[in-house]
C-alpha positions as CSV (number, residue, x, y, z in Angstrom):
1,M,13.5,-74.3,66.4
2,I,15.5,-73.5,63.2
3,D,15.8,-75.5,60.0
4,A,18.7,-75.7,57.6
5,D,19.4,-77.6,54.4
6,C,23.2,-77.5,54.3
7,S,26.3,-77.0,56.5
8,D,26.8,-73.4,55.5
9,E,23.2,-72.4,56.3
10,L,23.3,-74.3,59.6
11,L,26.7,-72.7,60.6
12,Q,25.2,-69.2,59.8
13,M,22.1,-70.0,61.9
14,I,24.2,-71.2,64.8
15,A,26.2,-67.9,64.7
16,E,23.0,-65.8,64.5
17,H,20.8,-67.6,67.0
18,E,23.3,-69.3,69.4
19,P,20.9,-72.2,70.1
20,D,21.1,-74.1,73.4
21,L,20.9,-77.4,71.6
22,I,21.4,-78.8,68.1
23,V,19.6,-82.0,67.0
24,T,20.7,-83.0,63.5
25,D,20.2,-85.9,61.2
26,C,23.4,-87.6,60.1
27,A,21.9,-88.5,56.7
28,L,21.2,-85.0,55.4
29,P,22.8,-84.2,52.1
30,N,25.4,-81.4,52.0
31,L,25.8,-81.5,55.7
32,D,29.3,-81.8,57.2
33,L,28.6,-82.8,60.8
34,K,32.3,-82.5,61.8
35,A,32.3,-78.8,60.8
36,V,29.0,-78.2,62.6
37,I,30.4,-79.8,65.8
38,E,33.6,-77.9,65.6
39,H,32.0,-74.6,64.8
40,S,29.5,-75.1,67.7
41,H,32.3,-75.8,70.2
42,A,34.5,-72.9,68.9
43,R,31.6,-70.5,69.7
44,S,31.1,-71.4,73.3
45,P,33.0,-73.1,76.1
46,T,29.8,-74.8,77.2
47,A,29.0,-76.0,73.6
48,R,30.2,-79.5,74.2
49,N,26.7,-80.2,75.6
50,R,25.0,-79.0,72.5
51,V,24.9,-81.6,69.6
52,I,22.7,-84.6,69.5
53,L,23.0,-86.8,66.5
54,R,19.9,-88.5,64.9
55,T,20.5,-91.3,62.5
56,A,19.2,-94.4,60.9
57,T,22.7,-95.7,60.1
58,Q,24.3,-98.6,61.8
59,N,27.7,-97.3,60.9
60,E,29.2,-97.4,64.4
61,N,32.5,-96.0,63.3
62,Q,30.8,-92.8,62.0
63,I,28.8,-92.4,65.1
64,L,31.8,-93.0,67.4
65,D,33.9,-90.5,65.4
66,L,31.3,-87.8,65.8
67,L,30.8,-88.6,69.5
68,N,34.6,-88.5,70.0
69,L,34.6,-85.2,68.2
70,G,32.2,-83.8,70.8
71,A,28.6,-84.7,69.9
72,V,27.0,-85.5,73.3
73,D,24.4,-88.0,72.3
74,H,23.1,-90.2,69.6
75,V,19.5,-91.2,68.9
76,A,18.8,-94.1,66.6
77,K,15.8,-94.2,64.2
78,P,13.1,-95.1,64.7
79,F,13.0,-93.1,67.9
80,N,10.5,-92.4,70.6
81,A,9.8,-88.6,70.6
82,Y,9.3,-88.5,74.4
83,I,12.8,-90.0,74.8
84,V,14.3,-87.4,72.5
85,V,12.6,-84.6,74.3
86,A,13.7,-85.9,77.7
87,R,17.3,-86.1,76.5
88,C,17.1,-82.6,75.1
89,M,15.7,-81.2,78.4
90,R,18.4,-83.0,80.3
91,L,21.2,-81.3,78.3
92,I,19.5,-77.9,78.4
93,D,19.2,-78.2,82.2
94,M,22.9,-79.2,82.4
95,N,23.8,-76.1,80.4
96,V,21.8,-73.9,82.7
97,A,23.4,-75.5,85.8
98,N,26.9,-74.8,84.4
């Protein structure tokens, strides 16, 4: 698990560590989620299965925009940790199978 405070730091960590999965909060300050999704997809052809959004917002347009851009899932707060882990494991298994 890696932790980042802003888009630039997160993009650098993605490049260095090539994570199997990115779970990010939509409400973090200084975080450009579109840039994160685009950067993640540019690094790997299988990256479309890598970004899960976590948010408390009910802004459906923002969520739909990010899902259409390539985020693979959305988890609304408050969330059940077991469900989030199950979704993460499913996506990792899908990446391994491909």
